[in-house]
PAGUTI-793624 format. One line per 8 residues: number of its first residue (from 1); their letters; for each residue x, z, y of N, C-alpha, C. Coordinates in nm, 3 decimals. Each point is the difference from the previous one (the first is absolute). Example, Ala and Ser with C-alpha at 12.3 -4.5 7.8 and 13.67 -1.06 7.14 Angstrom:
1) as) 1.319 0.780 -0.569 -0.089 0.000 0.119 0.090 0.000 0.120 | -0.035 -0.072 0.105 0.082 0.006 0.119 -0.077 0.073 0.109
This chain:
1) mteppfsr) 1.114 -1.069 0.286 -0.112 0.080 -0.084 -0.133 0.010 0.054 | -0.099 -0.031 -0.077 -0.133 0.042 0.052 -0.049 0.119 -0.029 | -0.045 0.077 0.095 -0.051 0.158 -0.004 -0.138 -0.015 -0.034 | -0.034 0.079 -0.117 -0.150 0.031 -0.019 -0.027 0.107 0.107 | -0.136 0.003 -0.004 -0.058 0.112 0.110 0.021 0.133 -0.070 | 0.047 0.090 0.054 0.024 0.135 -0.064 -0.153 0.065 -0.009 | -0.045 0.024 -0.102 -0.136 0.071 0.002 0.006 0.159 -0.014 | -0.067 0.033 0.074 -0.012 0.160 0.001 -0.158 0.035 0.061
9) ppageici) -0.057 0.119 -0.065 -0.120 0.036 0.049 -0.029 0.017 0.157 | -0.116 -0.020 0.033 -0.023 -0.001 0.160 0.035 0.151 0.031 | 0.058 0.007 0.109 0.033 0.113 0.070 -0.077 0.029 0.138 | 0.019 0.078 0.072 -0.049 0.023 0.132 0.070 -0.104 0.079 | -0.036 0.015 0.128 0.070 -0.092 0.107 0.161 0.019 -0.012 | 0.061 -0.106 0.029 0.152 -0.005 -0.002 0.025 -0.064 0.143 | 0.055 0.041 0.074 0.054 -0.051 0.121 0.138 0.026 0.024 | 0.082 -0.124 0.007 0.130 -0.015 0.019 0.018 -0.059 0.105
17) didvacda) 0.065 0.067 0.100 0.047 -0.059 0.119 0.140 -0.047 0.005 | 0.040 -0.150 0.035 0.115 -0.037 -0.024 0.039 -0.032 0.130 | 0.131 0.025 0.042 0.081 -0.018 0.109 0.139 -0.070 -0.024 | -0.011 -0.116 0.041 0.118 -0.091 -0.027 0.100 0.007 0.111 | 0.140 0.058 -0.030 0.074 0.040 0.135 0.138 -0.063 -0.071 | 0.011 -0.112 -0.049 0.118 -0.048 -0.048 -0.033 -0.154 -0.012 | 0.103 -0.087 -0.059 -0.039 -0.141 -0.027 -0.100 -0.023 -0.074 | -0.105 -0.060 0.076 -0.138 -0.028 -0.129 0.032 -0.089 -0.108
25) glvpaeen) 0.113 -0.076 0.020 0.023 -0.087 -0.114 0.060 0.060 -0.122 | 0.009 0.136 0.024 0.077 0.064 -0.134 -0.128 0.088 -0.059 | -0.132 -0.019 0.038 -0.103 0.093 -0.029 -0.102 -0.098 -0.103 | -0.040 0.065 -0.089 -0.082 -0.067 -0.098 -0.148 0.001 0.063 | -0.074 -0.076 -0.038 -0.145 -0.009 0.082 -0.087 0.136 -0.028 | -0.033 0.022 0.110 -0.092 0.135 0.029 -0.110 0.060 -0.112 | -0.058 -0.142 -0.060 -0.097 0.051 -0.104 0.082 0.047 -0.126 | 0.132 -0.039 -0.012 0.067 0.066 -0.111 0.065 0.138 0.018
33) lrrwisaa) 0.032 -0.004 0.123 0.045 0.157 0.057 -0.099 0.075 -0.035 | -0.136 -0.015 0.023 -0.134 0.093 -0.012 -0.008 0.002 -0.139 | -0.001 -0.104 -0.104 -0.023 0.005 -0.133 0.108 0.096 -0.062 | 0.113 -0.025 0.062 0.111 0.086 -0.123 -0.003 0.146 0.058 | -0.070 0.036 0.150 0.013 0.133 0.024 -0.130 0.076 -0.074 | -0.132 -0.068 0.016 -0.095 0.029 -0.078 -0.001 -0.001 -0.147 | 0.103 -0.068 -0.086 -0.003 0.031 -0.131 0.072 0.119 -0.036 | 0.062 0.052 0.091 0.058 0.152 -0.045 -0.087 0.119 0.043
41) lpskprdf) -0.102 -0.020 0.055 -0.089 0.079 0.048 -0.095 0.065 -0.113 | -0.031 0.123 -0.016 -0.100 0.016 -0.108 -0.118 -0.048 0.024 | -0.060 -0.007 -0.144 -0.131 -0.100 0.013 -0.102 0.092 0.010 | -0.022 0.134 0.016 -0.141 0.097 0.045 -0.036 -0.049 0.147 | -0.137 -0.001 -0.013 -0.053 -0.034 0.135 0.053 0.111 0.103 | 0.071 -0.050 0.091 0.066 0.043 0.096 0.050 -0.074 0.105 | -0.017 0.014 0.114 0.059 -0.061 0.144 0.168 0.046 0.011 | 0.061 -0.125 0.021 0.154 0.026 0.024 0.034 -0.111 0.125
49) evslrlvd) 0.087 0.088 0.073 0.052 -0.092 0.119 0.142 0.023 0.007 | 0.057 -0.122 0.015 0.164 -0.001 -0.027 0.032 -0.096 0.108 | 0.125 0.048 0.101 0.061 -0.067 0.078 0.122 -0.079 -0.076 | 0.041 -0.133 0.026 0.112 -0.062 -0.038 0.052 -0.074 0.103 | 0.132 0.047 0.043 0.076 -0.052 0.109 0.151 -0.087 -0.083 | -0.004 -0.130 0.020 0.115 -0.078 -0.045 0.091 -0.008 0.103 | 0.128 0.037 -0.036 0.105 0.016 0.102 0.124 -0.091 -0.035 | 0.080 -0.008 0.134 0.128 -0.069 -0.038 0.117 0.100 -0.044
57) edegrtln) 0.114 -0.015 -0.001 0.093 0.088 -0.041 0.036 0.073 0.093 | 0.011 0.016 0.116 0.014 0.098 0.124 -0.100 0.067 0.004 | -0.130 0.007 -0.014 -0.094 0.082 -0.009 0.017 0.081 -0.121 | -0.006 -0.079 -0.116 0.040 0.067 -0.139 0.105 0.113 0.018 | 0.112 -0.057 0.051 0.127 0.104 0.017 -0.037 0.110 0.056 | -0.061 -0.012 0.122 -0.031 0.136 0.108 -0.127 0.077 -0.107 | -0.066 -0.034 -0.046 -0.120 0.077 -0.067 0.073 0.050 -0.121 | 0.065 -0.045 -0.074 0.065 0.048 -0.112 0.115 0.111 0.039
65) styrhkdy) 0.063 -0.016 0.098 0.098 0.079 0.063 -0.105 0.124 0.050 | -0.063 -0.026 0.107 -0.092 0.119 0.044 -0.056 0.067 -0.120 | -0.081 -0.028 -0.098 -0.070 0.079 -0.101 0.079 0.022 -0.117 | 0.105 -0.066 -0.059 0.074 0.016 -0.104 0.140 0.036 -0.005 | 0.008 -0.006 0.142 0.172 0.006 0.028 0.111 -0.055 -0.080 | -0.079 -0.169 0.002 0.108 -0.076 -0.093 0.014 -0.130 0.119 | 0.113 -0.036 0.014 0.025 -0.093 0.126 0.007 -0.157 -0.065 | -0.118 -0.046 -0.069 -0.027 -0.139 -0.027 -0.136 -0.032 -0.016
73) atnvlsfp) -0.040 -0.093 -0.013 -0.149 -0.056 -0.015 -0.025 -0.006 -0.127 | -0.073 0.050 -0.039 -0.061 0.029 -0.153 -0.125 -0.094 -0.010 | -0.039 -0.011 -0.130 -0.125 -0.110 -0.002 -0.124 0.064 0.000 | -0.046 0.119 -0.009 -0.137 0.069 0.012 0.020 0.122 0.068 | -0.063 0.043 0.073 -0.015 0.147 0.050 -0.178 0.029 0.006 | -0.008 0.130 -0.064 -0.136 0.044 0.003 -0.028 0.128 0.089 | -0.102 0.024 0.067 -0.025 0.104 0.095 -0.136 0.041 -0.080 | -0.024 0.095 -0.066 -0.112 0.032 -0.022 -0.073 0.096 0.115
81) adlpdela) -0.168 -0.016 0.008 -0.042 0.060 0.103 0.002 0.141 -0.021 | 0.010 0.064 0.081 -0.001 0.160 -0.020 -0.101 0.064 0.081 | -0.156 -0.016 -0.047 -0.100 0.031 0.099 -0.056 0.133 -0.086 | -0.044 0.071 0.061 -0.084 0.118 -0.018 -0.109 -0.043 -0.124 | -0.030 0.081 -0.102 -0.105 -0.064 -0.078 -0.152 0.007 0.080 | -0.008 0.089 0.071 -0.129 -0.001 0.099 -0.041 -0.107 0.068 | 0.099 -0.090 0.026 -0.007 -0.103 0.074 -0.084 -0.118 -0.097 | 0.007 0.010 -0.121 -0.015 -0.121 -0.086 -0.021 -0.146 0.065
89) lpllgdiv) 0.148 -0.023 0.039 -0.013 -0.144 0.042 0.052 -0.080 -0.119 | -0.014 -0.124 0.002 0.046 -0.082 -0.104 0.155 -0.042 0.013 | 0.067 0.046 0.080 0.146 -0.073 0.051 0.097 0.066 -0.132 | 0.061 -0.100 -0.062 0.100 0.046 -0.072 0.156 -0.015 0.043 | -0.012 -0.081 0.094 0.135 0.024 0.058 0.070 -0.155 0.030 | 0.118 -0.015 0.046 0.085 -0.099 0.029 0.087 -0.068 -0.098 | 0.013 -0.127 0.003 0.096 -0.066 -0.087 0.093 -0.068 0.114 | 0.120 -0.011 -0.023 0.113 -0.098 0.086 0.067 -0.044 -0.113
97) vcapvver) -0.001 -0.129 0.016 0.066 -0.106 -0.087 0.109 -0.078 0.077 | 0.117 -0.010 -0.026 0.112 -0.058 0.071 -0.007 -0.137 -0.053 | -0.057 -0.091 0.064 -0.008 -0.160 -0.088 0.104 -0.042 -0.028 | 0.143 -0.008 0.088 0.127 -0.049 -0.021 0.043 0.062 -0.112 | -0.009 0.132 -0.034 0.067 0.054 -0.096 -0.092 -0.012 -0.140 | -0.111 -0.050 -0.002 -0.084 -0.020 -0.124 0.022 -0.119 -0.035 | 0.016 -0.104 0.087 0.054 -0.133 -0.013 0.082 0.002 -0.075 | 0.114 0.064 0.037 0.167 -0.019 -0.047 0.008 0.047 -0.139
105) eageqgka) -0.083 0.125 -0.011 0.001 0.038 -0.127 -0.055 -0.047 -0.123 | -0.125 -0.084 0.034 -0.062 -0.088 -0.084 0.097 -0.122 -0.064 | 0.110 -0.036 0.096 0.053 -0.089 -0.031 0.140 0.049 -0.083 | 0.039 0.120 0.059 0.100 0.054 -0.088 -0.024 0.033 -0.123 | -0.117 0.025 -0.033 -0.060 0.082 -0.115 -0.038 -0.103 -0.101 | -0.009 -0.126 0.059 -0.054 -0.112 -0.080 -0.170 0.023 -0.031 | -0.065 0.052 0.127 -0.123 0.010 -0.030 -0.075 -0.103 0.097 | -0.134 -0.019 -0.069 -0.077 -0.095 0.105 -0.029 0.080 0.110
113) rdahwahm) -0.026 -0.092 0.117 -0.039 0.084 0.154 -0.097 0.084 0.006 | -0.124 -0.065 -0.084 -0.109 0.061 0.021 0.004 0.145 -0.079 | 0.059 -0.046 -0.132 -0.024 0.134 -0.084 0.088 0.117 0.067 | 0.121 -0.046 0.054 0.084 0.132 0.064 -0.104 0.062 0.108 | -0.043 -0.102 0.076 -0.105 0.069 0.101 -0.103 0.101 -0.036 | -0.079 -0.068 -0.116 -0.075 0.068 -0.073 0.021 0.140 -0.055 | 0.124 -0.007 -0.043 0.059 0.144 -0.038 0.048 0.096 0.122 | 0.050 -0.047 0.073 0.025 0.078 0.120 -0.143 0.074 0.069
121) lvhgtlhl) -0.092 -0.093 0.014 -0.142 0.040 0.058 -0.051 0.111 -0.098 | -0.012 -0.032 -0.131 -0.031 0.104 -0.097 0.085 0.118 0.002 | 0.108 0.002 0.001 0.097 0.114 0.006 -0.031 0.091 0.105 | 0.003 -0.073 0.127 -0.036 0.074 0.130 -0.143 0.071 -0.016 | -0.116 -0.075 -0.041 -0.116 0.066 -0.010 -0.028 0.127 -0.108 | 0.098 -0.020 -0.086 -0.005 0.131 -0.127 0.068 0.079 0.071 | 0.117 0.001 0.093 0.030 0.114 0.076 -0.099 0.072 0.086 | -0.075 -0.095 0.072 -0.102 0.061 0.072 -0.097 0.082 -0.066
129) lgydhiee) -0.016 -0.050 -0.133 -0.092 0.100 -0.088 0.062 0.133 -0.061 | 0.118 0.024 0.031 0.080 0.092 -0.056 0.109 -0.021 -0.097 | 0.005 -0.108 -0.069 0.082 -0.032 -0.090 0.145 0.008 0.058 | 0.117 0.038 -0.092 0.134 0.019 0.037 0.089 -0.062 -0.110 | 0.126 -0.003 0.059 0.072 -0.029 -0.142 0.135 0.068 0.013 | -0.015 0.112 0.076 0.144 0.102 -0.005 0.032 0.042 -0.116 | -0.084 0.073 -0.089 0.019 0.042 -0.117 0.005 -0.121 -0.115 | 0.059 0.012 -0.109 -0.011 -0.095 -0.091 -0.148 -0.023 -0.048
137) dealemea) -0.072 0.118 -0.046 -0.105 -0.033 -0.055 -0.101 -0.048 0.117 | -0.011 0.042 0.098 -0.073 -0.070 0.116 0.032 -0.157 0.007 | 0.121 -0.026 -0.001 0.051 -0.131 0.018 -0.062 -0.076 -0.124 | 0.022 0.037 -0.112 -0.066 -0.060 -0.122 -0.169 -0.034 0.017 | -0.032 0.122 0.050 -0.176 -0.028 -0.001 -0.034 -0.116 0.115 | 0.094 0.031 0.117 -0.032 -0.110 0.125 0.027 -0.137 -0.065 | 0.130 -0.031 -0.059 0.027 -0.131 -0.048 -0.102 -0.055 -0.105 | -0.044 0.098 -0.091 -0.106 -0.056 -0.093 -0.122 -0.045 0.076
145) lettiitg) -0.041 0.074 0.106 -0.124 -0.036 0.064 0.041 -0.138 0.076 | 0.087 0.000 0.076 0.033 -0.125 0.063 -0.002 -0.110 -0.093 | 0.075 -0.003 -0.120 0.006 -0.129 -0.105 -0.151 -0.003 -0.043 | -0.087 0.098 0.002 -0.125 -0.047 -0.044 -0.081 -0.080 0.122 | 0.023 0.036 0.095 -0.063 -0.062 0.135 0.072 -0.124 0.006 | 0.099 -0.012 0.012 0.076 -0.140 0.018 -0.022 -0.085 -0.099 | -0.004 0.034 -0.143 -0.027 -0.102 -0.064 -0.158 -0.038 -0.016 | -0.067 0.102 0.043 -0.153 -0.037 0.009 -0.017 -0.106 0.113
153) lgfdppye) 0.067 -0.016 0.086 0.006 -0.096 0.118 0.058 -0.130 -0.045 | 0.025 -0.022 -0.127 0.074 -0.096 -0.051 0.150 -0.043 0.012 | 0.063 0.102 0.057 0.162 0.017 -0.006 0.076 0.033 -0.114 | 0.107 -0.028 0.001 0.085 0.052 -0.102 0.029 0.123 0.028 | 0.039 0.118 -0.113 0.023 0.137 0.032 0.130 0.014 0.101 | -0.042 0.076 0.096 0.111 0.023 0.101 0.121 0.054 -0.019 | 0.023 0.079 -0.113 0.132 0.065 -0.027 0.089 -0.065 -0.134 | -0.076 -0.110 -0.020 0.087 -0.076 -0.107 0.112 -0.103 0.089
161) tqaslc) 0.109 -0.007 -0.064 0.109 -0.056 0.061 -0.015 -0.139 -0.017 | -0.032 -0.087 0.105 -0.007 -0.149 -0.028 0.142 -0.087 0.021 | 0.000 -0.097 -0.054 0.102 -0.097 0.035 0.023 -0.023 0.115 | 0.141 -0.023 0.042 0.025 -0.051 0.143 -0.035 -0.139 0.037 | -0.051 -0.005 0.117 -0.063 -0.141 0.048 0.122 -0.102 0.025 | 0.135 0.058 -0.028 0.121 -0.095 0.022 0.031 -0.074 -0.123
C-alpha cells in the first residue's frame, strides 16, 4: 500500500527522540515512526517533545510488570510527563513499544505491519495527551480519534476485523 502523506496544519517544533533497544530489523523507518507520532499531536502551535524507546520482549515484560503489575510484554506503554505547570516545558512523555509483540500481533490480526505500528504509536501518543480507555465512553472517544488519525494516514480503520492472512 502506498501511503499518502498525512496533512495537518503546522504546529510548533516537534522533537521525537528514538532509542532502538531491540532487533532493528523489526523496526519501521524512523521517518515513519516520527510521522505516525506527529499525526496524533494537536495541530495548535505548540512545541512537543516525545521519547520513543523500542524494546525486546524481556525489557517489555520487565516494564509492564514494574508499572502495570502484569507479567507479560505488552505492545505499547505510555508514560506521560508529570511536570509542574510553572516549568512550561514541552516534554509530553515517553512511549515504549515492544517491537516483537507488535510484529506478532500484526500477523495474528491480519493487519499490514506498518498499519499496526502506526496504530500503536498513535494509541501511545493519545495516552500521553490524556486519553484513556478504562471507561466505555472514554474508549469509544479514543477509538474514534484513533480511527480518524489512522485512516488519515492512509491505513484501514484499526478496529475493523480483517481476514486472516492464512
